[in-house]
N, C-alpha and C positions, 0 to 999 in steps of 0.2 A: 413210079413205074419200076419196071424190072430192068436189070442190066442185060445187054445183049450177050449171048453165049460166045465165047471165043472158040474158034475152030482149032482142032488138033493140028499140030505141025510136026512132021517127021523130024526126029533128032538129027543134028549134024554137028560135026566138030568145026568150030570157028577159030580155034587156036591149037595147033599141033605141038606136042612136046619137041624139044630140041636136045641134041646131045650136049652133055656137060662134062667137063673135066674138073673134078673136085678133089682136093687133097684129103687123104684119110684123116678122120677125126673132125672134119669141118661139116657145117650144115649145108644143105642144098634143097632147092625147090624145083620140081619138074612141073611145068604148067601145062594145063590142058583145059580148054573151055569148050563146052557144048551147049547148044540151045535147042529148044523144041517145046512143044506143048502137048502133054504135060512136061515139065522140066525133066530132062534125062538124068539118070544116075551115072556117075563116072566110076569105073573100076579099072585098076591097073594090073597088068600082067607082066611077068618076066619069065622068059623061056617057057611060055605056055602055062605057067603056074600063076594063080591069082596072088597078088601081093597083099599080105595081111597088114592091117593098120591098127592103130591103138583102139579103134572101135571094136575089133574082134579080140585083141590081146593088149590089155593095159600096159604090158611091159614093152610093147613094140616102140621102136624109135621112129616109126613112120606115122604121119598124121595125114588123113584125107581132109583137105581144107574145103570150106563151103562151096567155092567155085569149081571144085574138081581137081585142083592142084594137089600134088603129092609132096609133102614136106618131110625131109629127113633131118632129125635132130643132129645126127652125126653119121658120117659115112664109115662103115665098119670094115668093108672088104674092098680091095682094089681089083681091077681086072688084070689077069695075068696074061 
């Protein structure tokens, strides 16, 4: 027999990112989890600009993890 079709489900965020204080030069991970069908893609923005990750720029110190979290290999700039 055939498998039943799964219905589409609107995307929703199930874990929101939280503010972090990270010393300059240290690693950090901002978590965000979304669910839906089909599975939603997660993109990160800062000040209205899309955050580039190592997928777009191999020299980037930011990696988009499979679950949607954003990993920083090291923090380069502090907030003033």
